[in-house]
C-alpha beads as a LAMMPS data file, in Angstrom:
LAMMPS data file: protein, C-alpha beads

104 atoms
103 bonds

1 atom types
1 bond types

-500.0 500.0 xlo xhi
-500.0 500.0 ylo yhi
-500.0 500.0 zlo zhi

Masses

1 110.0

Atoms # bond

1 1 1 5.652 -4.222 -10.374
2 1 1 2.420 -3.763 -8.768
3 1 1 2.609 -0.187 -7.294
4 1 1 0.167 2.364 -6.465
5 1 1 -1.193 2.988 -10.223
6 1 1 -1.967 6.795 -10.039
7 1 1 -3.478 6.992 -13.250
8 1 1 -5.618 4.456 -12.514
9 1 1 -6.891 5.817 -9.134
10 1 1 -7.201 9.214 -10.966
11 1 1 -9.751 7.452 -13.340
12 1 1 -11.370 6.239 -10.454
13 1 1 -11.573 9.506 -8.507
14 1 1 -13.501 10.964 -11.608
15 1 1 -16.128 8.065 -11.708
16 1 1 -16.912 9.176 -7.717
17 1 1 -17.361 12.849 -8.552
18 1 1 -18.463 12.883 -12.191
19 1 1 -18.340 16.320 -14.362
20 1 1 -15.423 17.179 -11.890
21 1 1 -12.194 15.352 -13.365
22 1 1 -8.863 16.922 -13.626
23 1 1 -7.833 17.924 -16.613
24 1 1 -4.617 15.523 -17.732
25 1 1 -2.146 18.709 -16.936
26 1 1 -2.831 18.764 -13.241
27 1 1 -0.652 17.024 -11.324
28 1 1 -2.066 13.897 -9.110
29 1 1 -2.115 14.275 -5.510
30 1 1 0.730 12.565 -3.095
31 1 1 -1.680 10.636 -1.911
32 1 1 -4.982 8.853 -3.149
33 1 1 -7.842 9.785 -0.784
34 1 1 -8.453 6.928 1.828
35 1 1 -11.174 4.717 0.692
36 1 1 -9.150 4.275 -2.839
37 1 1 -5.727 3.975 -0.745
38 1 1 -7.583 1.717 1.232
39 1 1 -8.835 -0.759 -1.239
40 1 1 -5.216 -0.328 -3.178
41 1 1 -3.261 -1.906 -0.030
42 1 1 -5.923 -4.850 0.288
43 1 1 -4.891 -5.637 -3.150
44 1 1 -1.581 -5.273 -2.783
45 1 1 -1.580 -7.134 0.451
46 1 1 -3.255 -10.019 -0.901
47 1 1 -0.746 -10.408 -3.997
48 1 1 2.319 -9.799 -1.488
49 1 1 0.470 -13.130 0.396
50 1 1 0.318 -14.756 -2.813
51 1 1 4.503 -14.104 -3.385
52 1 1 5.471 -15.086 0.300
53 1 1 2.537 -17.613 1.720
54 1 1 4.222 -17.119 5.234
55 1 1 2.493 -13.649 5.533
56 1 1 -0.826 -15.413 6.840
57 1 1 1.365 -15.798 9.782
58 1 1 1.631 -12.369 10.742
59 1 1 -0.781 -11.003 13.555
60 1 1 -3.699 -8.830 13.123
61 1 1 -1.998 -5.770 14.447
62 1 1 0.732 -6.361 12.123
63 1 1 -1.249 -6.865 8.771
64 1 1 -3.134 -3.530 9.980
65 1 1 0.839 -1.825 9.706
66 1 1 1.440 -3.313 6.554
67 1 1 -1.853 -1.832 5.147
68 1 1 -1.382 1.352 6.619
69 1 1 2.499 1.403 4.925
70 1 1 0.783 0.506 1.484
71 1 1 -1.431 3.461 1.646
72 1 1 0.819 5.787 2.732
73 1 1 2.876 4.521 -0.100
74 1 1 5.640 2.803 1.306
75 1 1 7.082 5.672 2.703
76 1 1 6.377 5.178 6.681
77 1 1 8.793 4.497 9.794
78 1 1 7.641 1.318 11.616
79 1 1 8.011 2.446 15.301
80 1 1 6.739 -0.404 17.254
81 1 1 7.594 -1.589 20.481
82 1 1 10.809 -4.368 20.495
83 1 1 9.320 -8.140 19.909
84 1 1 6.210 -6.541 18.129
85 1 1 7.554 -7.656 14.452
86 1 1 8.498 -4.740 12.390
87 1 1 11.021 -6.702 10.913
88 1 1 7.862 -8.963 9.282
89 1 1 6.019 -5.947 8.755
90 1 1 8.555 -4.407 6.802
91 1 1 9.170 -7.719 4.654
92 1 1 5.582 -7.974 3.952
93 1 1 5.475 -3.864 2.753
94 1 1 8.598 -5.346 0.448
95 1 1 6.643 -8.090 -0.916
96 1 1 3.851 -6.030 -1.618
97 1 1 6.089 -3.826 -3.843
98 1 1 8.350 -6.371 -5.104
99 1 1 10.882 -3.948 -3.843
100 1 1 14.179 -6.230 -3.774
101 1 1 16.787 -6.431 -2.908
102 1 1 16.386 -4.370 0.457
103 1 1 18.148 -3.945 3.399
104 1 1 15.959 -3.786 6.633

Bonds

1 1 1 2
2 1 2 3
3 1 3 4
4 1 4 5
5 1 5 6
6 1 6 7
7 1 7 8
8 1 8 9
9 1 9 10
10 1 10 11
11 1 11 12
12 1 12 13
13 1 13 14
14 1 14 15
15 1 15 16
16 1 16 17
17 1 17 18
18 1 18 19
19 1 19 20
20 1 20 21
21 1 21 22
22 1 22 23
23 1 23 24
24 1 24 25
25 1 25 26
26 1 26 27
27 1 27 28
28 1 28 29
29 1 29 30
30 1 30 31
31 1 31 32
32 1 32 33
33 1 33 34
34 1 34 35
35 1 35 36
36 1 36 37
37 1 37 38
38 1 38 39
39 1 39 40
40 1 40 41
41 1 41 42
42 1 42 43
43 1 43 44
44 1 44 45
45 1 45 46
46 1 46 47
47 1 47 48
48 1 48 49
49 1 49 50
50 1 50 51
51 1 51 52
52 1 52 53
53 1 53 54
54 1 54 55
55 1 55 56
56 1 56 57
57 1 57 58
58 1 58 59
59 1 59 60
60 1 60 61
61 1 61 62
62 1 62 63
63 1 63 64
64 1 64 65
65 1 65 66
66 1 66 67
67 1 67 68
68 1 68 69
69 1 69 70
70 1 70 71
71 1 71 72
72 1 72 73
73 1 73 74
74 1 74 75
75 1 75 76
76 1 76 77
77 1 77 78
78 1 78 79
79 1 79 80
80 1 80 81
81 1 81 82
82 1 82 83
83 1 83 84
84 1 84 85
85 1 85 86
86 1 86 87
87 1 87 88
88 1 88 89
89 1 89 90
90 1 90 91
91 1 91 92
92 1 92 93
93 1 93 94
94 1 94 95
95 1 95 96
96 1 96 97
97 1 97 98
98 1 98 99
99 1 99 100
100 1 100 101
101 1 101 102
102 1 102 103
103 1 103 104
């Protein structure tokens, strides 16, 4: 599964702030810093498109919604207006995490 790799993100954080690496006993944050979360979201969205090429048909605002859902670790409430494509956004987020079976 290609979920957020927290140890990898912690190592990348240590690279950003050399000499200030957190001890391994320190709990990892609930969410990574925005710049790392954005990069991880793009990577996971690219993997989702490879798994389900139909996701290329998402509109730009839907892709942004999927990226944001991934940045939040997949835990979000998609509350767009009726007809804006909440189901495709949810399915794209599920494809990014390979979280099957699922009920949408």
